[in-house]
GUVEX-767267 format. One record per residue: residue in three letters; x, y, z of N, C-alpha, C in turn. Coordinates in steps of 0.1 Angstrom, whole numbers, plus 2048, in hexadecimal, padded with zeros to 3 digits. Layout:
N
ALAXYZXYZXYZ
...
% end
This chain:
583
MET42C851C6442D853C7342184FC7A
GLU423846C84417842C8C41284EC95
THR40584FC953FF85BC9D3F7856CA8
LEU3F485FCB13EB85CCBD3DD859CB8
ASN3D6850CBE3C884DCB93BE84ECC5
PRO3BA85BCC83B085DCD23A3856CCF
THR39D84FCD9391848CD7385852CD6
THR37B84ECCE370857CCC366857CD8
SER36884ECE135F84DCED363856CF8
THR36E85DCF7372866D02368870D05
THR365871D1235B87BD16361889D16
VAL359893D1135E8A1D103568A9D19
ASP35D8AFD233568B8D2C3598C7D27
ASP3528D0D2E3548DED293628E3D2B
ALA3698DFD363778E4D383808DED2D
ALA37E8D1D2A3868CBD1F3848D1D12
ALA3778D4D0F3738D9D023798E7D00
ASN37B8EED0B37F8FCD0A38E8FED0D
ILE3958F3D0D3A48F4D113AB8FDD07
GLY3A88FCCFA3AE904CF03AB913CF2
PHE39F916CF639B924CF83A3929D04
SER3A4921D0F3AB925D1B3BA928D18
ILE3C0920D0F3CE922D0B3CF92FD04
LEU3C6932CFB3C693FCF33C594ACFD
MET3BD949D073BB954D113C7956D1A
ARG3CE94BD1C3DA94BD253E6952D1E
PHE3E794FD113F3954D0A3EE95FD00
SER3EC96AD053E5975CFC3EE981CFA
ASP3FB980CFE40498BCFD40A98BCEF
SER406994CE740B995CD9419999CD7
ARG41F99ECE242D9A3CE2437997CE4
ARG43298CCE843A980CEB439976CE0
GLU445972CDA445969CCF43F95BCD3
ILE442957CDF43D94ACE442D94ACE4
ASP428955CE9419956CE9413956CDB
LEU41A95CCD241595CCC441594ECBE
GLU420947CC1421939CBB417930CC1
ILE414932CCE40A929CD53FC92CCCF
ARG3F9939CCD3EC93CCC83EB937CB9
LYS3F5938CB23F5933CA43F2924CA3
LEU3F991DCAC3F790ECAD3E990ACB1
ILE3E4911CBB3D690ECC03CC911CB5
THR3CE91CCAE3C5920CA33C5915C98
VAL3D0911C943D1907C8A3CB8FAC8E
MET3CD8F6C9B3C78E9CA03B88EACA0
CYS3B38F5CA53A58F7CA639E8F6C98
GLN3A58FBC8E39F8FAC8039F8ECC7C
VAL3AA8E4C7F3AB8D6C7B39F8CEC82
PHE39D8D1C8F3928CAC963858CDC8F
ARG3828DAC8B3768DDC853748D6C78
ASP37F8D6C7037F8D0C6337C8C1C64
HIS3808BAC6E37E8ACC703738A9C7A
LYS36C8B3C7E3618B1C883668AAC94
ALA3728ACC993778A6CA53758AFCB1
PRO3728A9CBC3718B1CC837E8B6CCD
PRO37F8C3CD138C8C9CD53908C5CE4
THR3928B8CE63958B3CF33A48B4CF6
PRO3A88B3D033B68B3D063BE8A8CFE
LEU3B789CCFD3BD891CF63BF895CE7
ALA3B689CCE13B78A0CD33C28AACD2
TYR3C48B3CDB3CF8BDCDB3DC8B6CDC
LEU3DD8ACCE53E98A4CE73ED89DCDA
SER3E3897CD33E6890CC73EA89ACBC
ALA3E48A5CBB3E78AFCB13F58B5CB4
THR3F88B8CC04058BDCC44118B4CC1
CYS40F8A7CC441989DCC141B89BCB2
SER41089CCAA41189BC9B4188A7C96
SER4168B2C9B41D8BEC9742C8BEC9A
LEU42F8B8CA643D8B6CAA4448ADCA0
ASP43D8A2C9C443899C924468A1C85
LEU43D8A9C8143F8B1C7544B8BBC76
ILE44C8C2C814578CCC824658C5C84
ALA4648B8C894718B1C8B4778ADC7E
ALA46E8ABC744728A6C664748B2C5D
SER4708BEC614708C9C5847E8D0C57
LYS4808D6C4B48C8DEC494888ECC43
PRO48D8F7C494978F8C534918F4C61
ARG49A8F3C6B4968EEC7848C8F8C7E
PRO4838F3C874798FCC8D480906C96
SER479912C9747E91CCA047C918CAF
ASP48391ECB748291BCC647591ECCB
ASP46F929CC746292DCCB457923CC7
MET45891ECBB44F914CB6450907CBF
LEU45C903CC245E8F7CCA4588F9CD8
HIS45B905CDD457908CEB448909CEC
ALA44190ECE143390ECE042D900CE1
HIS4328F7CDA42D8E9CDA42E8E3CE8
ILE43A8E5CEE43C8E0CFC4338E6D06
THR4318F3D054278FAD0E4198F4D0D
ILE4158F2D004078ECCFF4078DED05
LEU4118D6D034128C9D094118CAD18
SER4188D3D1E4188D4D2C40A8D8D32
ILE4028DED293F48E1D2E3EA8D6D2C
VAL3EC8CFD203E28C5D1D3E58B7D23
ILE3F18B4D253F58A6D2B3EE8A3D38
PRO3EE8ADD423E88AAD4E3D98A7D4D
LYS3D38ABD423C48A9D403C189DD38
VAL3CB896D333C988AD2B3C787ED35
PRO3BE875D323BD869D3A3CA861D3C
PRO3CE85DD483DB856D4A3DC84AD42
ALA3D1842D403D2836D393D6838D2A
PHE3D1843D253D5846D173E484AD16
LEU3E8851D203F7855D20400849D21
ILE3FC840D29404834D2B40582BD1E
ASN3F982AD183F9822D0C400829D00
ASN401836D0040883DCF6414844CFA
LEU41B83FD05426846D0B432847D01
GLN43583CCFA44083DCF043E847CE5
LEU431848CE042F851CD543085FCDA
VAL42B863CE642C870CEA43A874CED
CYS44286CCF445086FCF745886FCEB
ASN456866CE145D866CD545B873CCD
SER44F878CCC44C884CC5454890CCB
LEU453890CD845A89BCDF46989BCDE
ALA46F88FCDF47D88DCDF482890CD1
LEU47B88CCC648088ECB848089DCB5
ALA4768A4CBA4758B3CB74818BACBF
LEU4848B6CCB48E8BCCD249C8BACCC
ARG49E8AECC74AB8ABCC04AD8B2CB3
SER4A28B6CAD4A38BCCA04A58CBCA0
SER4A48D1CAC4A58DFCAD4B38E3CB0
SER4B68F0CAC4C48F5CAE4C58FBCBC
PRO4D08F7CC34D38FCCD04D490BCD1
SER4CD911CDB4CE91FCDE4C9922CEC
ALA4C992ECF04C5931CFE4B692ECFF
SER4AE932CF64A0930CF749D921CF5
PHE4A591ACED4A390BCEB4A5904CF8
ASP4AF908D004B2901D0C4A6902D16
SER4A090DD1649490DD1F489904D1A
ALA487904D0D47C8FAD084818ECD0A
ALA48D8E9D074928DBD084918D6D17
CYS4958DFD204948DBD2E4868D8D32
THR47C8E0D2D46E8DDD3046A8D0D29
GLY46E8CED1D46B8C1D164708B5D1D
VAL47C8B6D224828ABD2947B8A8D36
LYS4778B2D3D46F8B0D494628A9D47
TYR45B8ACD3B44F8A6D38450897D34
ILE45B894D2E45E886D2B45F87ED38
ALA467884D4246987ED4F45C87DD56
GLN453887D56447887D5D43E87CD57
LEU43E87AD4A43686FD4443B861D49
LEU448860D4A44E853D4E44A851D5D
ILE44C85BD6544985AD7343A857D76
SER43185DD6E42385AD7041F84CD6C
SER427846D64424838D6042B82ED68
ALA433832D7243C828D7943381DD80
ASN428821D86420818D8E415811D85
CYS415814D7840A80FD7040F806D65
VAL41C806D634227FED5842B7F3D5E
ASN4297E7D5A4317DBD5F43B7D6D55
ASN43A7DBD494427D6D3E44D7E0D3A
TRP45A7DDD3C4647E6D394647EBD2A
SER4607E2D2145F7E6D134577F2D10
GLN44D7F4D19444800D1744A80DD1A
VAL45580DD2245B81AD2646A81AD22
SER46F810D1D47E80FD1A48281AD10
LYS47A81CD0547E826CFB47D834D01
PRO472838D07471845D0D47C847D18
PHE48083DD2048A83FD2A498841D23
ARG49B839D194A783BD124A8849D0B
SER49C84DD0649C85AD0049E865D0A
LEU499863D1649B86DD214AA86ED24
PHE4B1863D274BE865D2C4C8867D20
SER4C3866D144CC86AD094CF879D09
PHE4C5881D0E4C788FD0F4D2893D1A
ALA4D688AD224E088CD2C4EE88AD27
TYR4EF883D1C4FD881D174FF885D09
VAL4F4888D014F688ECF44FB89CCF6
VAL5028A2CEC5088AFCED4FE8BACEC
PHE4F68BCCF74EE8C8CF84F58D1D02
SER4EE8DCD054F48E6D0F4F48DFD1C
ILE4FC8E5D254FE8E0D334F18E0D3A
GLU4E88EBD374DB8ECD3E4D28E0D3B
VAL4D28DCD2E4C98D1D2A4CF8C4D2F
ARG4DC8C2D2F4E28B6D344DF8B4D43
GLU4E18BFD4A4DF8BED594D08BBD5C
GLN4C78C2D554B98BFD574B58B1D54
ALA4BB8ACD494B889ED454BD894D4F
GLY4C9897D544CF88ED5F4C788ED6B
LEU4C2899D704B989AD7B4AC892D79
CYS4A7894D6C49A88DD6949C87DD69
VAL4A8879D634AB86BD634AC865D72
HIS4B286DD7A4B3869D884A6868D8F
ASP49D872D8D490872D93487866D8D
THR489864D80481859D7A48584CD7F
LEU49284AD8149783DD8649383BD94
GLN492846D9C48D845DAA47F841DAA
SER477846DA1468843DA0466835D9C
PHE47082FD9546E821D91471817D9C
ARG47881BDA747C813DB247080BDB8
GLY4717FEDBA4667F7DBF45C7F2DB4
THR45F7F4DA74577F0D9C45F7E7D93
PRO4597DFD8A4607D7D814697DFD77
LEU4677ECD7746F7F4D6E47D7F8D73
PHE47F7F7D8048B7FCD874977F5D82
GLY4977E8D834A37E0D7F4A87E3D71
PRO49F7E2D664A37E4D594A87F3D57
ALA4A17FCD5D4A580AD5C4B380DD61
SER4B6807D6D4C3808D734CE802D6B
LYS4CB7F6D654D47EFD5D4D77F6D50
THR4CD7FED4B4CF806D3F4D9810D41
ILE4D9817D4C4E3821D4F4F181BD50
THR4F280FD574FF809D58505805D4B
ASP4FC7FFD425007FBD35505807D2D
LEU4FE812D2F50281FD28510822D2B
LEU514822D38522825D3C52C81BD35
MET52980FD36532805D30534806D21
LYS52980AD1A52A80BD0C52F818D07
LYS52B823D0D52D830D0853B836D0D
TYR53E832D1A54A839D1F557833D1A
LEU56083CD1556D838D10577841D18
PRO58283BD1B58C844D2258F850D1B
PRO58E85CD21590868D1A59F86AD16
ARG5A1870D0A5AE873D055B0882D03
VAL5BA888D075BD896D055C7897CF9
GLU5C289ACEE5CB89ACE25C88A7CDA
SER5D38ADCD65D18BACCF5CB8B8CC1
ASN5CD8ACCBB5C88AACAD5BB8A2CAD
THR5B38A3CB85A789BCB859D8A1CAE
ASP597899CA658E89EC9C5808A0CA2
GLY5778A7C9A56A8AAC9F56289ECA4
VAL562893C9C55A888CA055F882CAD
ASN56C880CAE57187ACBB56F883CC7
ARG570890CC456D89ACCF55F898CD4
ILE555897CCB547895CCF545888CD6
ASN54C87ECD254B871CD9551872CE7
GLN55C879CE856187BCF6558882CFF
LEU55288DCF9548894D0153C88CD06
LYS537884CFC52C87BD00530871D0B
ALA53D86CD0A542863D1454286AD22
MET547876D2254887ED2F53A881D34
TYR531884D2B523887D3051C87BD35
THR51F86FD2F51A863D3451F860D42
LEU52C862D44531861D5152A86AD5C
ASN528876D5752187FD6051387AD64
LEU50C875D5A4FE86FD5D4FF864D67
VAL50885BD6550984FD6E50D854D7C
MET51685ED7D519863D8A50C868D91
LEU50486FD8A4F8875D904EE86BD95
CYS4ED860D8D4E3856D904E884AD99
LEU4F584BD9D4FB840DA44F483CDB1
GLY4F0846DB94E9843DC54DB83DDC3
ALA4D583FDB84C783ADB54C782CDAE
MET4D3827DAA4D381BDA34D280FDAC
SER4D0803DA64CF7F7DAD4DD7F3DB3
THR4DD7ECDBE4E97E8DC44F37E1DBB
GLU4ED7D8DB34F57D0DA94FC7DAD9F
ASP4F47E3D994F97ECD8F5037F6D95
ARG5007FADA1509804DA85167FEDAA
THR5167F1DAF5237EADB152B7E9DA4
ALA5247E5D9952A7E4D8C5317F1D88
VAL52A7FCD8A52F809D8753C80DD8F
LEU53B80AD9C54680CDA5553804DA1
VAL5507F8D9D55C7F0D985627F6D8C
TYR5597FBD8355E802D7756680ED7B
PHE562815D85569821D8A57781ED8D
LYS57A812D9358880FD9659180FD8A
ASP58C80AD7F59380AD73595819D6E
LEU58B821D6F58C82FD6A596837D72
LEU596834D7F5A083CD885AE839D84
GLU5B182DD7E5BF82AD7A5C3833D6F
LEU5BA839D685BE842D5D5C584FD62
HIS5C2853D6F5C785FD755C486BD6D
HIS5B886BD675B2876D605AB87FD6A
THR5AF88CD6A5AB895D7459C896D74
TYR596898D6958789BD6858088ED6C
VAL584883D6857E876D6C57F874D7B
THR58B876D8158C875D8F58387ED97
ARG58288AD92579894D9956A88FD98
LEU56688AD8D558885D8B556879D95
ILE55F870D9555D864D9E55D869DAD
THR566872DB0566877DBE55987DDC1
ASP553885DB854688CDBB53C881DBC
ALA53C877DB453286CDB5532865DC2
LEU53E861DC654085ADD353C863DDF
TYR53F870DDE53B879DE852C87ADEA
ARG52587BDDE51687CDDE51086EDE3
LEU517863DDF512856DE3513855DF3
CYS51E85ADF951F859E07516862E0E
LEU51186DE08508876E0D4F9872E0B
HIS4F7868E034EA864DFF4E2861E0B
PRO4D6867E0C4CE866E194CA857E1C
SER4C884FE124C3841E144CF838E16
SER4DC83DE164E7835E184E7828E10
PRO4E8829E024E681DDFA4F1813DFD
ASP4ED806DFA4F77FBDFD5037FDDF4
VAL50E7FCDFA51B7FDDF35257F3DF9
ASP52C7ECDF05377E4DF55417ECDFC
LEU5437EBE0954B7F4E1155A7F3E0D
GLU55F7E7E0A56D7E6E0656F7ECDF9
LEU5657EBDF05667F1DE3566800DE4
LEU55D805DEC55D814DEE56A819DF4
LEU56F812DFE57C816E04587816DFA
ASP58880BDF159280BDE7591817DDE
LEU58581BDDA584826DD1588833DD8
ILE585834DE5589840DEC598841DED
CYS59F835DF05AD835DF05B4837DE3
SER5AD833DD85B3835DCB5B2844DC8
ILE5A884BDCC5A785ADCA5B2860DD3
CYS5B485BDDF5BE861DE85CC860DE2
LEU5CF854DDC5DB852DD55DD85CDC9
SER5D285EDC25D3868DB75D6876DBC
VAL5D1879DC85D4886DCE5E3887DD2
SER5E887DDD95F587DDDF60087BDD4
GLN5FD873DCA60786FDC0606878DB4
HIS5FA87DDB05F8885DA45F4893DA7
LYS5F4897DB45F18A5DB85E48AADB2
MET5DA8A2DB35CC8A7DAE5C58AFDB9
ASN5CB8BADBD5C58C2DC75B88C9DC4
PHE5B48C9DB75A88D0DB359C8C9DB9
ILE59C8BDDBE5918B7DC45918B8DD3
MET5988C2DD759B8C4DE658E8C3DEE
LYS5848CBDEC5798CBDF55718BEDF4
THR5708B8DE85688ACDE656F8A0DED
ILE57C89FDEB583894DF2583895E01
ALA5848A1E065838A3E1457589FE19
GLY56B8A3E1255D89FE1555B890E14
LEU56188AE0A56087CE08566874E14
LEU572879E19578873E25570875E31
ASN56A881E32562884E3E55587CE3F
PHE54F878E33542871E34544863E2F
GLY54D860E2654E852E21555849E2A
VAL56084EE30568845E39560841E46
PRO55984AE4C551846E5854783BE54
LYS54183CE48538832E4353F824E43
VAL54B823E3E552817E3E557813E4C
TYR55C81DE5356181AE61557814E6A
SER54B819E69540815E7253C806E70
LEU53F801E6453B7F3E615477EAE60
ASN5537EFE5D55F7E6E5C56B7EFE60
LYS56F7EEE6D57A7F7E715877F2E6C
GLU5897E5E6B5967E0E6759B7E4E59
ILE5927E3E4F5967E7E425997F6E41
CYS5927FDE4959380CE495A0810E4F
LYS5A480AE5A5B180EE615BD80BE58
ILE5BD801E505C87FDE485CB808E3E
LYS5C180FE395C2819E2F5C4827E34
LEU5C5829E415C6836E475D383EE42
PRO5DF837E415EA83FE3C5E8845E2E
ILE5E283EE255DF843E185D684FE18
MET5CC84FE215C485BE225CB867E29
PHE5D3864E335DB86EE395E4875E2F
ASP5EB86DE265F4873E1C5ED87DE13
ALA5E1878E0F5D9881E055D588EE0C
LEU5D088DE185CC899E1F5D78A3E22
ILE5E389DE245EE8A6E275F28ADE1A
VAL5F18A6E0E5F48ADE025E98B8DFF
LEU5DD8B5E025D28BEE005D48CBE09
LEU5D88C8E165DB8D4E1F5E58DDE19
GLU5EF8D7E135FA8DFE0D5F78E6E01
GLN5EE8E1DF85EC8E6DEB5DF8EDDE9
SER5D58EBDF25C88F1DF05C8900DF4
ASP5BD906DEF5BB914DF35B5915E01
LEU5B6921E075B2923E155A4920E17
ARG59B921E0D58D91FE0F58A911E12
ASN592908E0D58E8FAE0F5978F2E19
VAL5A18F9E1E5AB8F2E265A58EDE33
GLN59A8F4E385948F0E4458D8E2E43
ASP5888DFE375828D2E3458C8C7E35
ALA5988C9E305A28BFE315A78BDE3F
ALA5A88C8E475AC8C7E555A28BFE5D
ASN5958C2E5B58A8BBE6258B8ACE5E
ALA58D8A9E5258E89BE4E59A894E54
LEU5A589BE555B1895E5B5AF892E6A
MET5A989CE715A689AE7F59C88FE81
ARG59388DE78589883E79590875E77
LEU59A874E6E5A1868E6D5A9864E79
VAL5AF86FE805B686CE8C5AE865E96
ALA5A1868E96598862EA0596853E9E
TYR59A84EE92599840E8F5A5838E94
ILE5AF83EE995BA837E9F5B6831EAC
ASP5B8824EAE5B481EEBA5C0819EC2
GLU5BD813ECE5C880EED75D0803ED0
GLY5C97FBEC85D07F0EC25DB7F5EB8
MET5D87FFEB05E1805EA75ED80BEAF
ILE5EA812EBA5F5818EC25FE80DEC8
LYS5F8802ECD5FF7F7ED36097F1EC8
GLN6047F0EBC60C7EAEB16197F2EAF
GLY6177FFEAF622808EAE62C807EB9
VAL627806EC5630805ED16377F7ED0
ASP6307EDECD6367DFECC6417DFEC2
ARG63F7E5EB76497E5EAC6567EDEB1
ALA6547F8EB865F7FFEBD6677F7EC7
LEU6607EFECF6677E6ED866F7DBED1
MET6697D6EC666F7CBEBF67C7D0EB7
ASN67B7DCEB26867E2EAB6917E5EB4
ALA68E7E9EC16987ECECB6A07E0ECF
ASN69A7D4ECD6A07C8ED16A87C1EC6
MET6A77C6EBA6AE7C0EAF6BC7C4EAF
GLU6C57BBEB16D37BDEB26DA7C1EA5
ASN6D57BDE9A6DB7C0E8D6D77CEE88
GLY6CE7D5E8F6CA7E2E8B6C07E3E80
SER6BB7D8E7C6B17D8E726A37DCE77
GLN69B7E1E6F68E7E7E736827DFE6C
SER6787DDE7366C7D6E6D6647E1E66
GLU65A7DCE5E6517E5E576497EEE60
PRO6497FBE5E642804E67633800E68
THR62D802E7361F7FFE7661780BE71
LEU60A809E71601813E6C602820E74
ILE60381FE8160382BE89610832E87
GLU61B82BE84628832E81628839E74
LYS621833E6A620839E5D618846E5F
LEU60D846E67605852E6960D85DE70
CYS614859E7A61C863E82627869E7A
ALA62C861E70637866E68633872E5F
THR626873E5D62187EE5462088BE5B
PHE62188CE6861E898E6F6298A3E6E
PRO63689FE6E6418A9E6C63F8B1E5F
LYS63A8AAE556388B1E4862D8BCE4A
LEU6238B9E526188C2E5461E8CFE5A
LEU6278CEE6362D8DAE6A6358E2E61
SER6398DEE556418E6E4C6398F0E44
TYR62B8EFE456238F9E3D625907E43
ARG626911E3A62991EE3F61D928E3F
CYS612924E3860692CE3860092DE46
THR5FD939E4A5F893CE585EC934E5B
ASN5E2934E525D592DE555D791EE56
ILE5E0919E4D5E390BE4E5EA907E5A
ARG5F3910E5F5FB90CE6B5F290BE77
HIS5E8914E785DF913E845D8906E83
LEU5D4901E785CD8F5E765D68E9E79
VAL5E28EAE755EC8E0E775EF8DEE86
PHE5F08E9E8D5F28E8E9C5E68E1EA2
GLU5DA8E3E9D5CE8DDEA35CE8CEEA0
ILE5D38CAE945D48BCE905DE8B5E99
VAL5EA8BBE9B5F48B5EA35EF8B3EB1
SER5E88BDEB65E28BCEC45D98B0EC5
THR5D08AFEBA5C78A3EBA5CF896EBA
MET5DA895EB35E2889EB35E8886EC0
PHE5ED891EC75F388FED45E988AEDE
ASN5DD88FEDD5D288AEE65CE87BEE3
LYS5CF878ED75CC86AED35D7860ED8
LEU5E3864ED75EE85BEDA5F185BEE9
GLY5EE866EF05F0867EFE5FF865F02
VAL60285CF0C60F85AF11619855F07
HIS614850EFC61C84AEF1621855EE7
SER61C861EE961F86CEDF62E86EEDD
ALA63686DEE8644871EE864C868EDE
TYR64A85BEDE652853ED564B850EC8
LEU63E850EC763784EEBA63785BEB2
MET638867EB9638874EB264587BEB4
ARG650873EB665D87AEB9661884EAF
GLY65F881EA266388AE9765B897E98
THR64F896E9C6468A2E9D64B8AAEA9
VAL64E8A4EB46528ABEC06608B2EBD
LYS6698ABEB66768B2EB36738BEEAA
THR66A8BDEA16678C8E986618D4E9F
LEU6588D1EA96538DBEB165D8E2EB9
ALA6668DBEBF6718E1EC767A8EAEBE
ASP67D8E5EB26868EDEA967F8FAEA5
MET6728FAEA466A906EA066C911EAA
GLN66E90DEB766F917EC167C91FEC1
ILE68691AEB9693922EB969492AEAC
LEU68992AEA4689933E98687941E9C
PRO68C94BE9468A959E9767B95CE97
ASP678965EA066A969EA266396EE95
ARG66B976E8D66697BE81663970E76
GLU669965E7766795AE6E65C951E73
PHE65A950E80651947E8564994DE91
PRO63D952E8E635959E9862C950EA0
PHE62F943EA0625939EA662C932EB2
LYS635939EB863D932EC363492FECF
GLU62A937ED2621935EDD619928EDB
GLU614926ECF60C91AECC61590EECD
VAL62190FEC862A903EC862E900ED7
LYS63090AEDF633908EED627901EF4
LEU61B904EF160F8FEEF760F8EFEF3
LEU6128ECEE66138DEEE261D8D6EE9
LEU6298DCEEB6348D6EF36308D3F01
GLU6298DDF076248DBF1561A8D0F15
MET6128CFF0B6088C5F0B60E8B7F0A
VAL6188B5F0161E8A8F006278A5F0C
SER62C8AFF126348ADF1F62B8A8F2A
GLU61F8AEF2B6168AAF3561289BF33
LYS610897F2760B88AF2461687FF26
CYS623883F2262D879F2263887BF2D
GLY638887F3264288AF3C64E891F36
LEU65489AF3D65F8A2F3766B899F34
ASP66D88FF3C679886F3A67887FF2C
ALA66C87BF2866A874F1C66D87EF10
ILE66A88AF1266D895F0867B897F07
LEU682897F1369089AF1369888FF0B
ALA693883F0B69A879F0469A87AEF5
ILE692882EEF690883EE1693890EDA
ILE69589BEE26988A8EDC6A78ACEDE
PRO6AC8B4ED66BA8B8ED76BD8C0EE4
GLN6C98C0EE86CD8C7EF56CB8D6EF5
GLU6CB8DCEE96CA8EAEE96BC8EFEED
HIS6B38E5EEF6A58E9EF36A38E8F02
MET6AE8E6F0A6AD8E4F186A68F0F1F
GLU6AA8FCF1B6A4908F21695908F1F
LEU691904F12683904F0F67B8FBF18
LEU6818EFF1A67A8E5F236798EAF31
ALA6848F1F366838F6F43678900F45
GLU676908F3A66B912F3B65D90BF3B
ILE65C900F336508F8F3364D8F2F40
ASN6588EEF476568E8F546518F2F5E
GLN6568FEF5D652909F6664390CF63
GLN64090CF5663290FF52628904F57
LEU62C8F8F576248EDF5C6228EFF6B
GLY62B8F5F7262A8F7F806288EBF88
SER61D8EBF9061B8E0F996158D3F93
LYS6138D4F8560D8C8F7F6168BCF80
SER6118B1F846198A5F8561B89FF77
VAL627899F7662A893F69624885F68
ASP623880F5C61C873F5A624868F60
ALA61E85DF63624851F6962F84CF60
SER62D84DF53637848F4A64484FF4B
SER64385CF4F650864F5165785FF5D
HIS65085CF68656857F7465D849F71
VAL656841F6A65C834F66668835F5F
SER66883FF55674841F4D680845F56
LYS67D84EF60688852F6968D846F71
ALA68483DF75687832F7E691829F77
ILE68F826F6A69781CF636A3822F5C
THR6A3830F5C6AE836F546B983CF5E
SER6B783BF6B6C0840F756CA835F78
GLY6D5839F7F6DF82FF836EA82EF7A
ASN6F3824F7C700823F756FD820F66
ASN6F3818F626F1815F546EE822F4C
LEU6E782BF526E3837F4B6ED843F4D
SER6F6841F556FF84DF57707850F4B
GLN709847F42710849F3570784DF2A
SER6FA84DF2C6F084EF216EE85DF1D
LYS6E985FF116E586DF0D6DA872F15
TYR6D1869F196C586DF216CA874F2E
VAL6D386EF356D7874F426DF881F40
ASP6E7882F356ED88EF326E3899F2F
ASN6D9896F276CF8A0F246C78A4F31
TYR6C489AF396BC89DF456C48A5F4F
ARG6D28A3F506DA8AAF596DB8B9F55
ARG6DC8BBF476DC8C9F426CF8D0F46
TYR6C48C9F436B78CEF466B58D2F55
TYR6BA8C8F5E6B88CAF6C6C08D6F71
ASN6CD8D7F6C6D58E3F706D08F0F6A
MET6CA8EFF5E6C48FBF586B8900F61
LYS6B08F7F666A58FAF6F6AA900F7C
ARG6B58FBF816BB901F8E6C090FF8B
LYS6C6910F7F6CC91EF7C6C1928F7B
LEU6B5924F756AA92DF746A5931F82
ALA6A6927F8B6A292AF996AC931FA1
GLY6B8934F9B6C293CFA36CB933FAB
LYS6CC926FA76D491CFAF6E0918FA6
GLU6EA912FAD6F690EFA66F4900FA0
SER6FC8FDF966FB8EFF907008E5F99
LEU6FC8D9F987008CEFA070D8C8F9C
SER7158C4FA67228BDFA271F8AEF9E
ASP7298A7F9A727899F96722891FA2
LEU727893FAE72388BFB971588FFBD
GLN71189CFBD70489FFC06FA89AFB5
TRP6FE89AFA96F6895F9E6F3886FA0
ARG6FE87EFA46FC870FA66F286DFB1
ALA6F2875FBC6E9874FC76DB877FC2
VAL6D9881FBA6CC884FB56C6878FAD
LEU6CF872FA46CA867F9C6C785BFA5
ASP6CE858FAF6CB84DFB86BE84FFBF
ARG6BC85BFC46AF85EFCB6A385CFC2
GLN6A5861FB669A860FAC697852FA8
ALA6A284AFA76A083CFA3699834FAD
ARG69C836FBA69582FFC5687834FC6
ARG684841FC5677846FC666E841FBB
ASP673842FAE66B83FFA3669830FA1
ALA672828FA667081AFA5665816FAE
ARG66481CFBA659819FC364C81DFBD
GLN64C828FB763F82DFB063B823FA5
ALA64581FF9D642816F9263C809F97
ILE642804FA263D7F7FA762F7F9FAC
SER62D803FB4620805FBA615807FB0
LYS61880CFA460E80FF9A60D803F90
GLY6157F9F916157EEF896187F0F7A
ILE6227F8F786257FCF6A6347F9F67
LEU6397EFF6D6477EBF696487E7F5B
GLY63D7E1F5563E7DEF476407EAF3E
ALA63A7F5F4263C801F3A64A806F3C
ALA650804F4865D808F4A667800F41
ARG6657F3F4066E7EBF3866D7F0F29
MET6607F3F2565E7F8F17666805F15
ALA66580EF1F66D81BF1D67C819F1C
LYS68180FF2468F80CF24693807F16
LYS68B7FEF1168F7F8F0468E802EF9
LEU68580CEFA684816EF068F821EF2
LYS696820EFD6A1829F0069C838F00
LEU69083AF0668B847F0769284FF12
% end
């Protein structure tokens, strides 16, 4: 075994010469096994130094401790945890006092001695503490050499030794500590010639070590260990993803796309966590936006198609932080994927526990904010086109129509806490769509109206629903609402009209009246509904219903008045649209 070779020209001062004595004074509690082991080691080393007439310098103690670690690594039975901990404790004291140049020149020997001893020990609670300390000192040695070493070959073995502790089957405490140390070491390499090779080493580890996990009842011990190593490797790569080079990070993200196709729950959760942390990374590392969005949508599909609701909080957070990152730089690719994200969040709202449902609701309302006028116009134009198709065929639904179609399902949730959030989401959507809410959200409006006729004991949210109906009536006009809800709700609309009081209806409502009055509309469902509503309003006011002749006169007056208003406001185009939509 190659040993450290301290030079004889090293200057020895009083503090260095007395380091062994100071260690003995520091660990003097005879009731603690670790203290006894440390004192035993220092006593033996001091005797060796005297026998060889060697000065007891920190460098000498480092050399002696590493030689002793090599011996216990090869010994049988395996060393005790206290013995291992004693060696690591001595290293932690003497290493800071050793000249940096000597440490850099002997980096591989020191790290190798420590790593071999750690691997030879039996896992236990006390071993975990010693192993975590040992792993941290390997990382510290690598970090201290980052700005002094230009050749990757000088640190490659210690670096590989360090991250092996993150995927070899140790305890979770040791693996987590090793993963953090690898991340910190990689960060310290940034800006040096060591960074690229170190980042590539982690990427290669994933490609070589990771195998698709299999859940089999007859898995033998060897295969089970290999599967665990593969999963631990994936964990390590997830942790270091934000610190890796742009090239290697992209390679890993591309590999993630293949892994997501496995629909393995644990793998999906790990990838979701990794992307979430990546989006939260303070330095906002370079990421291919289209690739990131594809991964987010793949996870959303896993949620909606495979009901992976266990990643509820993380996927909601990913949509909250990841989608804005993409949207701020490329709005178009983001808008195309909105329906997929909506579907996933609706599934999460339905299946998640109450602690996390707020995260999904916040994410959903944030996605609503990404709907723009262009998307709304596409939905309106499609409705016009379908209305003009004589054969009754329908074109492919637009993005906005796909989004609006998801809202009636939201209203079916029965949980009280979820219902309050759903009403808030629907309100947000009405605000976004404005005057177009009535025909783009007609299914939602019908559902809200139907909720009002449920027995009070079954549905205690009638006041909230009524407020939503008032809201959409203000935006679109009562006449637009009349055109899409069943006639049994006429009394409800009359009450809403009274509640609105002196508030003026929207211009789109007046236009709708202007173009739907007269002979052409006298036979339509709209006029029948409006007549029932008008008479119901008169009845509530204590007046008699209008005869056919009186009703015709009312329609004529309204047609003339509303046509003048439409012309003066320059919105005849909107009137034609309302006519074609048959609102």
